[in-house]
N, C-alpha and C positions, 0 to 999 in steps of 0.2 A: 380352321377351326379352331372350333374356344380353349382356353382353357378351365373357363369353366365347366366343360363335360365330366372331365378327368373328375372335379372337384366333386359332381353330382353324384358320378358312381361310388368314388369313395366315400362320399356320405349313406350310402345306401346300405355299400360295404359293411359301413362300423353300425347302423341301423340292425341291421338283418345281424349281425355278430353280438349283438345287448339282447337282442328280444332272443333267439336262441338259447345264448346261456340263463338267464330268466327260464325261460322253458322247461330246457333240462336241469335243471335246478329243481322243479318243481313233477318232475315227471309224468312230464308232459312231449317223449319225444316227438309221438308223430305227428305234434300238431309245430314242432322246431323245425321238423322237416319240410315240411311244407312251403315255412315261412322262408324257408331257405331258397326252393325250387323256385316261390315269387319273385324273391330277391334276385334270384336268376336270370328270370325274365324279364323284369324289369329292365337288368343290364344291357341283358341282350335285345330287346327291342331300342335302346338309346343305338347301340353297337351298328347294328342294322340297318338303322335309318343313317348313321355316317358312313356305313359301306355302301351304299344305294349312290349317298352322294360324290363317292369318291369313284365308283366306278363310269357315272353320269360326266363328270370332270374329264377321267380319261377317255371316253370316247368323244366329248366332243376336242381334246386335244388333239386327239390324233384322226380326226373328222371320221369315224367307223359309222358304218349305218345313215 
């Protein structure tokens, strides 16, 4: 695992937070919610690929299947 993925996730969080605050100040709560969900999906996609790699390594370690 590389430390850069943590920085990427943090950057997505910071950017989404800033955009949501700007949208909420301009009374666009519905779009702010959509932006939050898109940010969550982006982070989950990165984490799911890492979890998949983890399971592959565990499978190889214990020689399963």
